[in-house]
N, C-alpha and C positions, 0 to 999 in steps of 0.2 A: 214352677214355671206353666203358666198357660192356664191356671185354675179360674182365673178372673178376678183376684184378688183387688186388683184397679177398681174396676167396674162397681163389682158387689159389695166392696166398701163405700162407692160414693153413694149408690143407691142407699145403703144402709143407714149411713150418716145422713141424709135426706129424710128418709122414713124418722128416722129418732131426733131427727132436728139437732145436732150437734155436728160440731167440725169436723172437718176432713182432713186427712194428710196422708198421702201417698208417698212414702218416703224414697222410691226410685224418682220421682217427679223431682222432689226437693235436691236430690243430688244433681239432677242435670240444668235444674235451676239455677244452683250456685254453682257446679264445676264443669259445666257441658256433658256431652252424651254420654255413657257409662262406660262405652266400648274405646272412646277416649280416654278414661280415668283410668281404666284395665290396663291399655296401652302405654300411657305414661308412669304410671304408679304400681302397676301391675298388684294382683289380686289383697296381698296384705294392704296395699295403698288406699285400694276402695273400700276396703273392709272397715279399716278405722276411719275414713268419712261416714261412709255409714252408720256405725255404730254414733256416731257424734248426732249423727240428724235423727235418727231412732231415738234416741236421749229427749232429745226435743222435743219430737214427737209426742211421745209417753208422755212428758210433762206437760204439753199443753193440752192433754185430753181428745173425748173424741174417740174417732173411729178412726184406726192407724193402719194403712196397707205398706206391712212388711214384707221388704226384698224377699226371695227366698234363703239367701244366704243370712241374713239379718238375726234370727234365733237359733245359729249355732256360736256367736259370740258369749263369753261366757258371762261379760257385762247387761249384754241386751237380755240373756236369759235370767237374772236375775230381775231385773227391774219386769220382766213379764211375769214372773209368778205372781199369784194371786190375784193377777188381769182376766179380766175374760178375754180367752182367746179362741179365736174360730180359725179351723184349719179346715180349708177349701181345696177337696180333692178334685181329681179328672180323670177318667181312664183315657188310654193310649189313643183308641179310635178317636175321641173327641178333639184331643191335645192337638193330635199332627196338624191338620188345618190350622190352628191359631199359631202354631209356631213357623210354620212353613214362611222361608224369606225373612224369616225378625233377623234381627241385631242383638242377639244377646250372647254375650262372651262365651259364655260356659258351653255353647250349643255349637260354635264356630265347627270346632273340628269334632266329628261323630253323629249330630243331628238327634235322631231318636235315641238308638244305643246311650249316647251320653245322659238325656234326656230319664233312660229308666235306670241309668249307674247314680246319678243325682240323686232321683229319687228315692231309690234303695237305701243310699249313704244318709241321709236328712230324714227319711221318714219317722226314724225312733225319737229324734231328737222332737222333731214337730210335734207327735202324740203325747210324749211328756209334758208337755206345755199344754197342749189343746183344753179348752173346758167343753166344746161339742166339736166336731166334727161333721164336714156337709161334703155330700158328692154334688159337684157341679155339673156333670155330665147329662146331657141332653136335657137339661131343665132351664124352664126360663128365669132371667134375673129376679123376677116379681116373686115368685114363687119361690127362690132361695133367700131372696131378704126374709120374707114370712116366716118361713121354716126357723132364718136365724133369731128371728126376733122373740117368736114363740117359744123357741127351747133356751132363749135364756131367760126368760121371763120378762121380755120386753112389750109382748102384744098391745099393754094399753097406753103405750109411748104414742107420740105425734105420726097421724099416719099422713103418707105422700099428698101434697095439694092437690 
């Protein structure tokens, strides 16, 4: 949470001239605010909706920004095996202002302590799937996108206009 998945994903897709899907935005578009889905259906109901939307996005191709819990679902993990998966990380000092005042259901109680706990729980699964890991702390989106493109061997692809 707060590593810049949506922003970096959108810029990377534009850099590569491929479609971009933000799965959290797709959930909001179809089902309303994520906090409302959590309140109405609970986390298991939300995760099932998320799994369906992630499957559609992966099948459609391009750059896909996944919500932080998406890679934990076994079916999603299977879909991601063999794909180029970029793990964006961020340090606590950088992420704290990004999360302040947000509407993330899993951080409603616990704030930064909850962020630390969730990250510790999820990081091994993220790293298992990741092709590369890129720290976004204190770096410009442009430099991050160029690093990703270079490390994935995509540097010769379409450039931003």
